[in-house]
PyMOL commands that place a pseudoatom at each C-alpha (Angstrom):
pseudoatom trace, name=CA, resn=MET, resi=1, chain=A, elem=C, hetatm=0, pos=[12.585, 22.728, 8.074]
pseudoatom trace, name=CA, resn=PHE, resi=2, chain=A, elem=C, hetatm=0, pos=[10.005, 22.475, 5.919]
pseudoatom trace, name=CA, resn=CYS, resi=3, chain=A, elem=C, hetatm=0, pos=[8.504, 19.166, 5.435]
pseudoatom trace, name=CA, resn=LEU, resi=4, chain=A, elem=C, hetatm=0, pos=[7.042, 18.031, 1.869]
pseudoatom trace, name=CA, resn=ARG, resi=5, chain=A, elem=C, hetatm=0, pos=[5.612, 14.959, 3.345]
pseudoatom trace, name=CA, resn=PRO, resi=6, chain=A, elem=C, hetatm=0, pos=[1.548, 16.544, 3.374]
pseudoatom trace, name=CA, resn=PHE, resi=7, chain=A, elem=C, hetatm=0, pos=[2.014, 17.829, 0.142]
pseudoatom trace, name=CA, resn=LEU, resi=8, chain=A, elem=C, hetatm=0, pos=[3.103, 14.751, -1.443]
pseudoatom trace, name=CA, resn=LEU, resi=9, chain=A, elem=C, hetatm=0, pos=[0.363, 12.499, 0.299]
pseudoatom trace, name=CA, resn=LEU, resi=10, chain=A, elem=C, hetatm=0, pos=[-2.036, 14.865, -1.134]
pseudoatom trace, name=CA, resn=GLY, resi=11, chain=A, elem=C, hetatm=0, pos=[-0.194, 14.729, -4.441]
pseudoatom trace, name=CA, resn=VAL, resi=12, chain=A, elem=C, hetatm=0, pos=[-0.714, 10.799, -4.535]
pseudoatom trace, name=CA, resn=SER, resi=13, chain=A, elem=C, hetatm=0, pos=[-4.402, 11.164, -3.700]
pseudoatom trace, name=CA, resn=LEU, resi=14, chain=A, elem=C, hetatm=0, pos=[-4.642, 13.652, -6.463]
pseudoatom trace, name=CA, resn=LEU, resi=15, chain=A, elem=C, hetatm=0, pos=[-2.528, 11.158, -9.113]
pseudoatom trace, name=CA, resn=ALA, resi=16, chain=A, elem=C, hetatm=0, pos=[-4.680, 8.072, -7.962]
pseudoatom trace, name=CA, resn=ALA, resi=17, chain=A, elem=C, hetatm=0, pos=[-7.860, 10.457, -8.722]
pseudoatom trace, name=CA, resn=ALA, resi=18, chain=A, elem=C, hetatm=0, pos=[-6.347, 11.475, -12.083]
pseudoatom trace, name=CA, resn=GLN, resi=19, chain=A, elem=C, hetatm=0, pos=[-5.689, 7.684, -13.018]
pseudoatom trace, name=CA, resn=ALA, resi=20, chain=A, elem=C, hetatm=0, pos=[-9.217, 6.662, -12.581]
pseudoatom trace, name=CA, resn=PRO, resi=21, chain=A, elem=C, hetatm=0, pos=[-11.284, 5.638, -15.836]
pseudoatom trace, name=CA, resn=ARG, resi=22, chain=A, elem=C, hetatm=0, pos=[-12.969, 8.096, -17.817]
pseudoatom trace, name=CA, resn=ASN, resi=23, chain=A, elem=C, hetatm=0, pos=[-16.065, 5.809, -18.455]
pseudoatom trace, name=CA, resn=ARG, resi=24, chain=A, elem=C, hetatm=0, pos=[-18.457, 6.377, -15.917]
pseudoatom trace, name=CA, resn=THR, resi=25, chain=A, elem=C, hetatm=0, pos=[-21.294, 4.158, -17.313]
pseudoatom trace, name=CA, resn=LYS, resi=26, chain=A, elem=C, hetatm=0, pos=[-19.778, 1.305, -15.758]
pseudoatom trace, name=CA, resn=ARG, resi=27, chain=A, elem=C, hetatm=0, pos=[-19.850, 1.931, -11.872]
pseudoatom trace, name=CA, resn=VAL, resi=28, chain=A, elem=C, hetatm=0, pos=[-15.993, 2.103, -10.556]
pseudoatom trace, name=CA, resn=THR, resi=29, chain=A, elem=C, hetatm=0, pos=[-14.903, 0.933, -7.486]
pseudoatom trace, name=CA, resn=SER, resi=30, chain=A, elem=C, hetatm=0, pos=[-11.557, 0.565, -5.644]
pseudoatom trace, name=CA, resn=HIS, resi=31, chain=A, elem=C, hetatm=0, pos=[-13.052, -3.054, -4.198]
pseudoatom trace, name=CA, resn=GLU, resi=32, chain=A, elem=C, hetatm=0, pos=[-11.652, -5.737, -5.949]
pseudoatom trace, name=CA, resn=HIS, resi=33, chain=A, elem=C, hetatm=0, pos=[-10.903, -8.949, -4.234]
pseudoatom trace, name=CA, resn=GLY, resi=34, chain=A, elem=C, hetatm=0, pos=[-7.300, -10.132, -4.789]
pseudoatom trace, name=CA, resn=THR, resi=35, chain=A, elem=C, hetatm=0, pos=[-6.007, -6.702, -5.306]
pseudoatom trace, name=CA, resn=ALA, resi=36, chain=A, elem=C, hetatm=0, pos=[-4.283, -3.970, -3.312]
pseudoatom trace, name=CA, resn=ALA, resi=37, chain=A, elem=C, hetatm=0, pos=[-3.349, -0.299, -3.626]
pseudoatom trace, name=CA, resn=ILE, resi=38, chain=A, elem=C, hetatm=0, pos=[-0.041, 1.059, -2.611]
pseudoatom trace, name=CA, resn=ASN, resi=39, chain=A, elem=C, hetatm=0, pos=[0.785, 4.572, -2.464]
pseudoatom trace, name=CA, resn=ILE, resi=40, chain=A, elem=C, hetatm=0, pos=[4.016, 6.169, -2.109]
pseudoatom trace, name=CA, resn=ALA, resi=41, chain=A, elem=C, hetatm=0, pos=[5.266, 9.727, -1.348]
pseudoatom trace, name=CA, resn=VAL, resi=42, chain=A, elem=C, hetatm=0, pos=[8.610, 9.671, -1.270]
pseudoatom trace, name=CA, resn=GLU, resi=43, chain=A, elem=C, hetatm=0, pos=[11.206, 12.434, 0.285]
pseudoatom trace, name=CA, resn=THR, resi=44, chain=A, elem=C, hetatm=0, pos=[14.999, 12.595, -0.444]
pseudoatom trace, name=CA, resn=PHE, resi=45, chain=A, elem=C, hetatm=0, pos=[15.802, 10.243, 2.448]
pseudoatom trace, name=CA, resn=GLY, resi=46, chain=A, elem=C, hetatm=0, pos=[12.163, 8.903, 3.475]
pseudoatom trace, name=CA, resn=ALA, resi=47, chain=A, elem=C, hetatm=0, pos=[8.897, 8.123, 2.309]
pseudoatom trace, name=CA, resn=VAL, resi=48, chain=A, elem=C, hetatm=0, pos=[5.396, 7.599, 3.484]
pseudoatom trace, name=CA, resn=VAL, resi=49, chain=A, elem=C, hetatm=0, pos=[3.634, 4.349, 2.343]
pseudoatom trace, name=CA, resn=GLU, resi=50, chain=A, elem=C, hetatm=0, pos=[-0.205, 3.741, 2.467]
pseudoatom trace, name=CA, resn=ILE, resi=51, chain=A, elem=C, hetatm=0, pos=[-1.698, 0.138, 1.680]
pseudoatom trace, name=CA, resn=GLU, resi=52, chain=A, elem=C, hetatm=0, pos=[-5.468, -0.401, 0.881]
pseudoatom trace, name=CA, resn=ALA, resi=53, chain=A, elem=C, hetatm=0, pos=[-7.070, -3.785, 0.054]
pseudoatom trace, name=CA, resn=PRO, resi=54, chain=A, elem=C, hetatm=0, pos=[-10.336, -5.531, 0.420]
pseudoatom trace, name=CA, resn=ALA, resi=55, chain=A, elem=C, hetatm=0, pos=[-9.828, -7.693, 3.552]
pseudoatom trace, name=CA, resn=GLU, resi=56, chain=A, elem=C, hetatm=0, pos=[-10.835, -10.424, 1.475]
pseudoatom trace, name=CA, resn=GLY, resi=57, chain=A, elem=C, hetatm=0, pos=[-7.405, -10.833, -0.088]
pseudoatom trace, name=CA, resn=MET, resi=58, chain=A, elem=C, hetatm=0, pos=[-5.559, -10.441, 3.222]
pseudoatom trace, name=CA, resn=VAL, resi=59, chain=A, elem=C, hetatm=0, pos=[-7.838, -12.018, 6.048]
pseudoatom trace, name=CA, resn=GLY, resi=60, chain=A, elem=C, hetatm=0, pos=[-9.909, -14.505, 4.182]
pseudoatom trace, name=CA, resn=PHE, resi=61, chain=A, elem=C, hetatm=0, pos=[-13.331, -12.625, 4.830]
pseudoatom trace, name=CA, resn=GLU, resi=62, chain=A, elem=C, hetatm=0, pos=[-14.926, -9.445, 4.853]
pseudoatom trace, name=CA, resn=HIS, resi=63, chain=A, elem=C, hetatm=0, pos=[-17.453, -9.413, 7.363]
pseudoatom trace, name=CA, resn=GLU, resi=64, chain=A, elem=C, hetatm=0, pos=[-16.882, -8.492, 11.112]
pseudoatom trace, name=CA, resn=ALA, resi=65, chain=A, elem=C, hetatm=0, pos=[-15.217, -11.045, 12.820]
pseudoatom trace, name=CA, resn=ARG, resi=66, chain=A, elem=C, hetatm=0, pos=[-16.854, -12.757, 14.854]
pseudoatom trace, name=CA, resn=THR, resi=67, chain=A, elem=C, hetatm=0, pos=[-15.923, -16.230, 16.195]
pseudoatom trace, name=CA, resn=ALA, resi=68, chain=A, elem=C, hetatm=0, pos=[-12.323, -16.942, 17.744]
pseudoatom trace, name=CA, resn=ALA, resi=69, chain=A, elem=C, hetatm=0, pos=[-11.350, -18.404, 14.771]
pseudoatom trace, name=CA, resn=GLN, resi=70, chain=A, elem=C, hetatm=0, pos=[-12.277, -15.201, 12.595]
pseudoatom trace, name=CA, resn=LYS, resi=71, chain=A, elem=C, hetatm=0, pos=[-10.714, -12.899, 15.497]
pseudoatom trace, name=CA, resn=GLN, resi=72, chain=A, elem=C, hetatm=0, pos=[-7.565, -14.990, 15.025]
pseudoatom trace, name=CA, resn=ARG, resi=73, chain=A, elem=C, hetatm=0, pos=[-7.646, -14.560, 11.701]
pseudoatom trace, name=CA, resn=ARG, resi=74, chain=A, elem=C, hetatm=0, pos=[-7.875, -11.153, 11.474]
pseudoatom trace, name=CA, resn=ASP, resi=75, chain=A, elem=C, hetatm=0, pos=[-5.400, -10.445, 14.139]
pseudoatom trace, name=CA, resn=GLU, resi=76, chain=A, elem=C, hetatm=0, pos=[-2.684, -12.538, 12.405]
pseudoatom trace, name=CA, resn=ALA, resi=77, chain=A, elem=C, hetatm=0, pos=[-3.120, -10.554, 9.190]
pseudoatom trace, name=CA, resn=LEU, resi=78, chain=A, elem=C, hetatm=0, pos=[-2.944, -7.333, 10.747]
pseudoatom trace, name=CA, resn=ASN, resi=79, chain=A, elem=C, hetatm=0, pos=[0.472, -8.860, 12.808]
pseudoatom trace, name=CA, resn=LYS, resi=80, chain=A, elem=C, hetatm=0, pos=[1.709, -9.460, 9.096]
pseudoatom trace, name=CA, resn=LEU, resi=81, chain=A, elem=C, hetatm=0, pos=[1.128, -5.786, 7.787]
pseudoatom trace, name=CA, resn=ARG, resi=82, chain=A, elem=C, hetatm=0, pos=[2.620, -4.572, 11.172]
pseudoatom trace, name=CA, resn=THR, resi=83, chain=A, elem=C, hetatm=0, pos=[5.974, -7.217, 11.107]
pseudoatom trace, name=CA, resn=ARG, resi=84, chain=A, elem=C, hetatm=0, pos=[6.453, -7.776, 7.488]
pseudoatom trace, name=CA, resn=ILE, resi=85, chain=A, elem=C, hetatm=0, pos=[6.023, -4.555, 5.402]
pseudoatom trace, name=CA, resn=SER, resi=86, chain=A, elem=C, hetatm=0, pos=[9.897, -4.541, 4.473]
pseudoatom trace, name=CA, resn=GLU, resi=87, chain=A, elem=C, hetatm=0, pos=[9.000, -7.962, 2.866]
pseudoatom trace, name=CA, resn=MET, resi=88, chain=A, elem=C, hetatm=0, pos=[5.852, -6.199, 1.127]
pseudoatom trace, name=CA, resn=VAL, resi=89, chain=A, elem=C, hetatm=0, pos=[7.669, -2.902, 0.035]
pseudoatom trace, name=CA, resn=VAL, resi=90, chain=A, elem=C, hetatm=0, pos=[11.313, -3.279, -0.701]
pseudoatom trace, name=CA, resn=PHE, resi=91, chain=A, elem=C, hetatm=0, pos=[13.808, -0.643, -1.174]
pseudoatom trace, name=CA, resn=GLU, resi=92, chain=A, elem=C, hetatm=0, pos=[17.457, -1.036, -2.375]
pseudoatom trace, name=CA, resn=PRO, resi=93, chain=A, elem=C, hetatm=0, pos=[19.198, -2.363, 0.571]
pseudoatom trace, name=CA, resn=LEU, resi=94, chain=A, elem=C, hetatm=0, pos=[21.952, -0.156, 0.162]
pseudoatom trace, name=CA, resn=ARG, resi=95, chain=A, elem=C, hetatm=0, pos=[19.183, 2.494, 1.254]
pseudoatom trace, name=CA, resn=GLY, resi=96, chain=A, elem=C, hetatm=0, pos=[19.189, 1.317, 4.903]
pseudoatom trace, name=CA, resn=CYS, resi=97, chain=A, elem=C, hetatm=0, pos=[15.183, 2.027, 4.869]
pseudoatom trace, name=CA, resn=ARG, resi=98, chain=A, elem=C, hetatm=0, pos=[13.463, 1.381, 7.942]
pseudoatom trace, name=CA, resn=PHE, resi=99, chain=A, elem=C, hetatm=0, pos=[9.868, 1.296, 8.395]
pseudoatom trace, name=CA, resn=THR, resi=100, chain=A, elem=C, hetatm=0, pos=[7.645, 2.746, 11.403]
pseudoatom trace, name=CA, resn=VAL, resi=101, chain=A, elem=C, hetatm=0, pos=[4.038, 1.670, 11.430]
pseudoatom trace, name=CA, resn=ARG, resi=102, chain=A, elem=C, hetatm=0, pos=[1.388, 4.345, 11.944]
pseudoatom trace, name=CA, resn=LYS, resi=103, chain=A, elem=C, hetatm=0, pos=[-1.481, 2.225, 11.255]
pseudoatom trace, name=CA, resn=ALA, resi=104, chain=A, elem=C, hetatm=0, pos=[-2.637, -0.949, 10.528]
pseudoatom trace, name=CA, resn=GLU, resi=105, chain=A, elem=C, hetatm=0, pos=[-6.535, -1.744, 10.436]
pseudoatom trace, name=CA, resn=MET, resi=106, chain=A, elem=C, hetatm=0, pos=[-9.315, -3.467, 9.129]
pseudoatom trace, name=CA, resn=VAL, resi=107, chain=A, elem=C, hetatm=0, pos=[-12.315, -1.099, 8.714]
pseudoatom trace, name=CA, resn=GLN, resi=108, chain=A, elem=C, hetatm=0, pos=[-15.732, -2.299, 8.131]
pseudoatom trace, name=CA, resn=HIS, resi=109, chain=A, elem=C, hetatm=0, pos=[-18.220, 0.213, 6.793]
pseudoatom trace, name=CA, resn=ALA, resi=110, chain=A, elem=C, hetatm=0, pos=[-21.279, 0.430, 8.517]
pseudoatom trace, name=CA, resn=GLY, resi=111, chain=A, elem=C, hetatm=0, pos=[-24.096, -1.614, 7.098]
pseudoatom trace, name=CA, resn=GLU, resi=112, chain=A, elem=C, hetatm=0, pos=[-22.120, -3.247, 4.937]
pseudoatom trace, name=CA, resn=GLU, resi=113, chain=A, elem=C, hetatm=0, pos=[-20.517, -6.689, 4.700]
pseudoatom trace, name=CA, resn=HIS, resi=114, chain=A, elem=C, hetatm=0, pos=[-17.520, -5.328, 2.871]
pseudoatom trace, name=CA, resn=ALA, resi=115, chain=A, elem=C, hetatm=0, pos=[-14.445, -4.419, 4.812]
pseudoatom trace, name=CA, resn=GLU, resi=116, chain=A, elem=C, hetatm=0, pos=[-11.158, -3.172, 3.867]
pseudoatom trace, name=CA, resn=ILE, resi=117, chain=A, elem=C, hetatm=0, pos=[-7.641, -2.968, 5.406]
pseudoatom trace, name=CA, resn=HIS, resi=118, chain=A, elem=C, hetatm=0, pos=[-5.861, 0.207, 5.853]
pseudoatom trace, name=CA, resn=ALA, resi=119, chain=A, elem=C, hetatm=0, pos=[-1.953, 0.514, 6.644]
pseudoatom trace, name=CA, resn=GLU, resi=120, chain=A, elem=C, hetatm=0, pos=[0.228, 3.559, 6.838]
pseudoatom trace, name=CA, resn=TYR, resi=121, chain=A, elem=C, hetatm=0, pos=[4.030, 3.271, 7.766]
pseudoatom trace, name=CA, resn=SER, resi=122, chain=A, elem=C, hetatm=0, pos=[6.852, 6.056, 7.750]
pseudoatom trace, name=CA, resn=VAL, resi=123, chain=A, elem=C, hetatm=0, pos=[10.290, 5.227, 6.193]
pseudoatom trace, name=CA, resn=SER, resi=124, chain=A, elem=C, hetatm=0, pos=[13.471, 6.631, 6.801]
pseudoatom trace, name=CA, resn=CYS, resi=125, chain=A, elem=C, hetatm=0, pos=[16.336, 5.868, 5.001]
pseudoatom trace, name=CA, resn=SER, resi=126, chain=A, elem=C, hetatm=0, pos=[20.349, 6.535, 5.276]
pseudoatom trace, name=CA, resn=GLY, resi=127, chain=A, elem=C, hetatm=0, pos=[20.896, 6.956, 1.725]
pseudoatom trace, name=CA, resn=PRO, resi=128, chain=A, elem=C, hetatm=0, pos=[18.879, 8.833, -0.727]
pseudoatom trace, name=CA, resn=LEU, resi=129, chain=A, elem=C, hetatm=0, pos=[15.776, 7.133, -2.731]
pseudoatom trace, name=CA, resn=ASP, resi=130, chain=A, elem=C, hetatm=0, pos=[15.558, 9.192, -6.057]
pseudoatom trace, name=CA, resn=GLY, resi=131, chain=A, elem=C, hetatm=0, pos=[16.317, 7.193, -9.059]
pseudoatom trace, name=CA, resn=THR, resi=132, chain=A, elem=C, hetatm=0, pos=[16.187, 3.759, -7.131]
pseudoatom trace, name=CA, resn=ASP, resi=133, chain=A, elem=C, hetatm=0, pos=[14.065, 0.867, -7.633]
pseudoatom trace, name=CA, resn=ILE, resi=134, chain=A, elem=C, hetatm=0, pos=[10.935, -0.439, -5.370]
pseudoatom trace, name=CA, resn=ARG, resi=135, chain=A, elem=C, hetatm=0, pos=[10.168, -4.141, -5.622]
pseudoatom trace, name=CA, resn=PHE, resi=136, chain=A, elem=C, hetatm=0, pos=[7.071, -5.787, -3.807]
pseudoatom trace, name=CA, resn=GLY, resi=137, chain=A, elem=C, hetatm=0, pos=[6.723, -8.685, -2.403]
pseudoatom trace, name=CA, resn=VAL, resi=138, chain=A, elem=C, hetatm=0, pos=[2.601, -8.494, -1.259]
pseudoatom trace, name=CA, resn=THR, resi=139, chain=A, elem=C, hetatm=0, pos=[1.550, -11.878, -2.742]
pseudoatom trace, name=CA, resn=LYS, resi=140, chain=A, elem=C, hetatm=0, pos=[4.641, -13.553, -0.978]
pseudoatom trace, name=CA, resn=VAL, resi=141, chain=A, elem=C, hetatm=0, pos=[2.921, -12.543, 2.743]
pseudoatom trace, name=CA, resn=PHE, resi=142, chain=A, elem=C, hetatm=0, pos=[-0.695, -12.528, 1.517]
pseudoatom trace, name=CA, resn=PRO, resi=143, chain=A, elem=C, hetatm=0, pos=[-1.098, -15.154, -1.249]
pseudoatom trace, name=CA, resn=GLY, resi=144, chain=A, elem=C, hetatm=0, pos=[-4.795, -13.962, -1.834]
pseudoatom trace, name=CA, resn=VAL, resi=145, chain=A, elem=C, hetatm=0, pos=[-3.648, -10.693, -3.538]
pseudoatom trace, name=CA, resn=ALA, resi=146, chain=A, elem=C, hetatm=0, pos=[-2.454, -11.137, -6.687]
pseudoatom trace, name=CA, resn=SER, resi=147, chain=A, elem=C, hetatm=0, pos=[-2.390, -7.554, -8.508]
pseudoatom trace, name=CA, resn=VAL, resi=148, chain=A, elem=C, hetatm=0, pos=[-0.906, -4.307, -6.755]
pseudoatom trace, name=CA, resn=ALA, resi=149, chain=A, elem=C, hetatm=0, pos=[-1.433, -1.110, -8.122]
pseudoatom trace, name=CA, resn=VAL, resi=150, chain=A, elem=C, hetatm=0, pos=[1.245, 1.060, -7.316]
pseudoatom trace, name=CA, resn=GLN, resi=151, chain=A, elem=C, hetatm=0, pos=[1.312, 5.084, -7.454]
pseudoatom trace, name=CA, resn=VAL, resi=152, chain=A, elem=C, hetatm=0, pos=[4.946, 6.447, -6.437]
pseudoatom trace, name=CA, resn=ILE, resi=153, chain=A, elem=C, hetatm=0, pos=[5.121, 10.631, -6.275]
pseudoatom trace, name=CA, resn=GLY, resi=154, chain=A, elem=C, hetatm=0, pos=[8.107, 12.463, -5.257]
pseudoatom trace, name=CA, resn=ALA, resi=155, chain=A, elem=C, hetatm=0, pos=[9.306, 16.236, -5.578]
pseudoatom trace, name=CA, resn=SER, resi=156, chain=A, elem=C, hetatm=0, pos=[10.854, 15.448, -9.150]
pseudoatom trace, name=CA, resn=GLY, resi=157, chain=A, elem=C, hetatm=0, pos=[7.491, 13.566, -10.843]
pseudoatom trace, name=CA, resn=GLN, resi=158, chain=A, elem=C, hetatm=0, pos=[5.697, 10.241, -10.298]
pseudoatom trace, name=CA, resn=ALA, resi=159, chain=A, elem=C, hetatm=0, pos=[5.374, 6.726, -11.529]
pseudoatom trace, name=CA, resn=GLY, resi=160, chain=A, elem=C, hetatm=0, pos=[3.371, 3.919, -11.317]
pseudoatom trace, name=CA, resn=ALA, resi=161, chain=A, elem=C, hetatm=0, pos=[2.678, 0.310, -12.154]
pseudoatom trace, name=CA, resn=THR, resi=162, chain=A, elem=C, hetatm=0, pos=[0.366, -2.782, -11.577]
pseudoatom trace, name=CA, resn=ILE, resi=163, chain=A, elem=C, hetatm=0, pos=[2.467, -5.224, -9.609]
pseudoatom trace, name=CA, resn=LYS, resi=164, chain=A, elem=C, hetatm=0, pos=[1.050, -8.839, -10.706]
pseudoatom trace, name=CA, resn=ASN, resi=165, chain=A, elem=C, hetatm=0, pos=[2.353, -11.852, -8.210]
pseudoatom trace, name=CA, resn=ASP, resi=166, chain=A, elem=C, hetatm=0, pos=[5.619, -9.766, -7.154]
pseudoatom trace, name=CA, resn=ARG, resi=167, chain=A, elem=C, hetatm=0, pos=[6.550, -9.251, -10.351]
pseudoatom trace, name=CA, resn=GLY, resi=168, chain=A, elem=C, hetatm=0, pos=[8.112, -5.672, -11.570]
pseudoatom trace, name=CA, resn=ALA, resi=169, chain=A, elem=C, hetatm=0, pos=[9.428, -2.729, -9.819]
pseudoatom trace, name=CA, resn=VAL, resi=170, chain=A, elem=C, hetatm=0, pos=[8.901, 1.001, -9.883]
pseudoatom trace, name=CA, resn=THR, resi=171, chain=A, elem=C, hetatm=0, pos=[11.402, 3.684, -10.428]
pseudoatom trace, name=CA, resn=ILE, resi=172, chain=A, elem=C, hetatm=0, pos=[11.425, 6.336, -8.061]
pseudoatom trace, name=CA, resn=PRO, resi=173, chain=A, elem=C, hetatm=0, pos=[11.729, 9.475, -10.461]
pseudoatom trace, name=CA, resn=GLN, resi=174, chain=A, elem=C, hetatm=0, pos=[15.137, 11.374, -10.132]
for i in range(1, 174): cmd.bond("trace and resi %d" % i, "trace and resi %d" % (i + 1))
show_as sticks, trace
zoom trace
């Protein structure tokens, strides 16, 4: 059976690049504290969800965890990403969607004090997703993240929105 997932992920990446500001006089960076990006590639009965965010908003710091307390805070944040994803990305309940964690990690860039959170999930649903709404609860789980840039791409189109303080939804294109 032919799987669209790799092509949809490529499409989400291209969509994100196309949405980047055209003004290149100011340095453009995805590293803005208090924000996150969620990319969702949708198939009829499932999806792939990617989350990226500066570690500051989810962990409380961005440097390498050095003390026992910092390691505990990092581990607690990663555990929330693994166990509370269905509260952060909320598909319509009647669709019966289940998340499987592919990865949840804090990535420290060599030679920099800026770390980022990277998480990826596969989603399988018992009902079709086309035309349904996705709601978000990232701020409820991580109060340090107030703004989430969401991009959704499916076989029939794309949609996106900036969700502030968990208010708003994105409708999956039909």
